[in-house]
N, C-alpha and C positions, 0 to 999 in steps of 0.2 A: 827600581828596587824589586826584589824578590818579594814575593807574596807567602807569607807564611801563614798558611790557613790551621787552625787548630781545632776540629771537631771533635766533642765530647773527649778532650783530652787537655790533660792539665800539663801547666809549664811552671817553671818555677821564675823568680827573679832574683838577680843579684847585682850588686853594684860594683864598678869596677871605677877608682881612682886614677885618672891619669899623674904619673908622677912629676910630670915635666908642670904641667898647668895647673894643676892640683884641682880638676875638673871632674863631677862623677857621671859616671853612663852607666845607663839601665841597661842591663844584659839578659836577655831571655834564653832561659836553657829548659831543655825537654828531654828527657829518658827515652831512650828508641832501645830498639832490641838488641844494636850490636856497640852499644855505649850512651852519649850523648852528642846532642847537637846545642849549639848557641850562636847568638846573634845581637849585634846593636841595632835596635831598628834608627836611631838617628844617623848612623855610619854606614849603608849598606855593604861597604868593602870588608867589612867585618863579620866575619860568617866562618864558623868553624866545627869541625866534629872531634871527639877524642874517647876513649876508652872510660874511662872515669871523670868525675865532676871535678874533680881538683884539678886534674891534667886539663880539661876544657879551661879554665878561669884562668890558668897560666897562658895557655896558647891564646886566649882572647885578648887577654892584655897585653901579649906580647905582639898581637896582630894590630892592636889598637894603636898601639904607640906608632909601630911601622906606618901605617895609614895615616897618622896625624902628623910626621913628620915628613912624609910624601906632600900632605896639602901643604907644609908650610913650606917645604922645598918649592912647590910649584908657584905659590904664591909669591915668595920671594924673588922666583924669575920673572914672573911677570908685571912685579912692581919693577923691578931693573930695568925689564925691557920698555916699559911705559916711560919711565924718566929718562932712558937714551934717546927715545924718540920724540921727547917734549911734550908729551900728553899729559904732564901734571906741571907743566908751566902755570898754567893758569893760577893754580894752587899757591904759588908763590908771589902772583900778583895780588889775589885775597887775602893774605898773609902780610904781605906791606901795606895794602890798604887799611887792614883792621889795626896793625903796629901803629899807625899814623893817626887814626880816630880814637885810639885806647891813649896816646900820649898827647894829643889834647886835649881830651879830658881830664887830665892829671895836671 
């Protein structure tokens, strides 16, 4: 994760709402000589610069969605690989056992 040291410099906060999962993300914004710099501390891959604050917020929102989609795709691929390799078979057995216990209680 890149470090963002801010000494005697103020930066602003904003919130970006992910449109797919409706999760809010706090964005740090800093005015610089050449424009604006922003990042999302929870997701280090989301860091951008832009000439205007509005452009930066739009760019950060776009980048956030791209990164979240990439994470989701990687998770899906890993899950599919684990299923094919039989790594999750024990969960099926646990579920069957739990169902049997549940049915016996009813």
